[in-house]
LOLOLUM-251865 format. One record per residue (C-alpha): residue in three letters; x, y, z. Coordinates in steps of 0.5 Angstrom, whole numbers. Each point is the difference from the previous one (the first is absolute). Layout:
BEGIN
REC   aa      u      v      w
REC  ALA      X      Y      Z
...
END
This chain:
BEGIN
REC   aa      u      v      w
REC  MET     -7     22     34
REC  SER      7     -3      0
REC  GLU      4     -1     -6
REC  ALA      0     -8      2
REC  VAL     -8      0      1
REC  GLU      0      3     -7
REC  LEU      5     -5     -3
REC  GLY     -4     -5      3
REC  ARG     -6      3     -3
REC  ALA      3      0     -7
REC  VAL      2     -7      0
REC  THR     -6     -3      3
REC  GLY     -6      5     -1
REC  GLU     -1      0      8
REC  GLU      2      4      6
REC  LEU      4     -4      4
REC  PRO      4      2      7
REC  LEU      7      0     -3
REC  THR      5      4      3
REC  ALA      7     -3     -3
REC  THR      4      5     -4
REC  ASP      5     -5     -3
REC  PRO     -3     -4     -6
REC  THR      2     -7      3
REC  ALA     -3      2      6
REC  LEU     -6      2     -3
REC  ALA     -1     -6     -4
REC  ALA      1     -4      6
REC  GLU     -6      4      3
REC  LEU     -4     -1     -6
REC  ALA      1     -8      1
REC  ALA     -1      0      7
REC  LEU     -7      4     -2
REC  GLY     -1     -6     -5
REC  TRP      2      4     -6
REC  ASP      6     -4     -2
REC  ALA      4      0     -7
REC  ASP     -4     -6     -3
REC  ARG     -7      3      2
REC  LEU      2      7     -2
REC  ALA      2     -3     -7
REC  GLU     -7     -3     -1
REC  LEU     -3      6      2
REC  ARG      4      4     -6
REC  THR     -1     -6     -5
REC  ALA     -8      1      2
REC  ARG      0      7     -1
REC  MET      4      0     -6
REC  ALA     -4     -5     -3
REC  ALA     -6      4      1
REC  HIS      3      6     -3
REC  GLU      0      4      7
REC  PRO      7      3      3
REC  TRP      5     -3      4
REC  PRO      3      3      4
REC  PHE     -6      4      3
REC  PRO     -1      7     -2
REC  ILE      2      5      6
REC  GLY     -3      7      0
REC  VAL      4      6     -2
REC  GLU     -1      3      7
REC  GLU      3     -6      4
REC  VAL      6     -1     -4
REC  ARG      1      8      0
REC  GLY      2     -1      7
REC  PHE      5     -5     -1
REC  GLY      3      3     -7
REC  PHE     -2     -4     -6
REC  ALA      7     -2     -2
REC  ARG      1     -2      7
REC  PHE     -6     -4      0
REC  SER      1     -3     -7
REC  ALA      7     -2      2
REC  ARG     -2     -3      7
REC  LEU     -6     -4     -4
REC  ALA      5     -3     -5
REC  GLU      5     -2      6
REC  LEU     -6     -4      3
REC  ARG     -2     -3     -6
REC  GLU      7     -2     -2
REC  VAL      0     -3      7
REC  LEU     -7     -4     -1
REC  GLY      3     -3     -7
REC  LEU     -6      4     -3
REC  SER      5      6     -4
REC  GLY      0     -4     -7
REC  ARG     -5      1     -5
REC  ALA     -7     -4      0
REC  ASP     -1     -3     -7
REC  ARG     -8      1     -2
REC  ALA     -4     -3     -5
REC  PRO     -1      4     -6
REC  ALA     -6      4      1
REC  THR     -4     -3     -6
REC  SER      1     -6     -4
REC  ARG     -2      3     -7
REC  LYS      5      0     -6
REC  PRO      3      7     -1
REC  ASP     -4      4     -6
REC  ARG      3      2     -6
REC  ASP      3      7      3
REC  GLU      3     -4      6
REC  GLN      3     -5     -4
REC  ARG      3      6     -4
REC  LEU      3      3      6
REC  LEU      2     -6      3
REC  ALA      4     -2     -6
REC  ASP      3      7     -1
REC  ARG      8      1      1
REC  PRO      4      5      0
REC  PRO      5      2     -6
REC  HIS      6     -3      3
REC  TRP     -3     -7      1
REC  GLY      1      0     -7
END
């Protein structure tokens, strides 16, 4: 697969016929295929609410061919162009109050805090 296809799979979870090498052009190709920034933001929110990973994990063998650092950098550039580079806040995993040990750990402060 091409790097563009794998980047598209990372953000959409689907194999799409993508060819662009520039992040802006790749975002335009995604939008032309129905995956604009708003739809991708909705997908990201839904997956995170369901405690599923986003971007979608890409296999080690696929990424090895491009280089891990290069692929990560290109994915970060694409997410920046799409406006999805920031942290997505999640609701706490549980609504229960911390138990006694958790409260002690939460109250613990380093000595230099006085």
